[in-house]
C-alpha angles and dihedrals in degrees: 000000000000141000127211119235126182135207135168089280093053135265139314137191112247126195105257090226094053122104092200119084141205099296092053092047092050090049091049090052094043098047112039091150109130103008085226129127133226111275114255091238089062094048088053091047090050089050091053092053094046089049092050090047094050090049092049095048090050090052088047090053096241096107125054112241095235090056093041091052093048089050091050093050093048089052089052087061092056092046089055090055099260128137093013089132087066091069097093101158117111114247090231111065148131122271104049096275097319093130092049088049092051093045087056092047093051095044092048092044092051097047090047089053089054091051091052088053096257133123123262112265094034094121092173087082098045120000120206092223106024096048112011093042095034111151094359143119129200086229087064100037104044096052092045090050089054094046092047094049089053090048092052092046089052090077093070090035092058092045089058090045091054088054090050092048092052090049092045089053094047092050091049091059091041097053097035089110095051115101124200138161116272119227131225122180088342093306133110113269137178116314118273133183116250086227091063092058091053090044091054091054092046090055096046093053092042090054093047098046114119094013089109093066090049092052095047098039095082106096130200116218112128104056136080129217090288094055090253129121099238096112092048098043098118095061101029096047092059096050089100093055095058102285124120122223121240094253090058091048094046091052090051092050096050097038104250098110 
């Protein structure tokens, strides 16, 4: 069984059971580059972002509560690891991530439609662009998705870094009595203890630990491809009137606020 979806180019038949839509299918056909799929961690990050934007837009009064709630619940499914097989767009594509953003919008929209009791493809209930992507630009969402995925990956990275720091400290003590020639511009230099070299590496890693999170914790939502806030105007313009922007909500959700 198939459903018919339309875009500015024309129409296509979509598997009735599919949660992706016409934009995702066209992109999958247009960019068969690596035959890989978007990593699950990036799908989950995208869902966190869409959930934060839906909540911000509801607080700003530009997204009806019933629709925002359905979008949030659909995002929770993605965060829980569900429907990842519906992300059919190749990670390498034209358009700076637009097709991945639309793949997320369509999957979330169709799952939200289901949650509201409708049939997939009935975008009068929840629209991928008008509702799920409300007030957003791919030029915000995709870089934020990458940054957030890196931020979340830092947990395991920093765990490994702690092990390395401990090993360097242990070797610095073990080799403290070993004297060797220092090297400067590939030439022999003054003698140095091998333990000093390990101690220097230990100090360097210890000083840098945790900086990765600070670098990647600055999220983007609120600006379009020109660095302006036109695309995010609905939510952002209401911040001074009691609403919180999507970046603030996102930070709270993932624990970087």
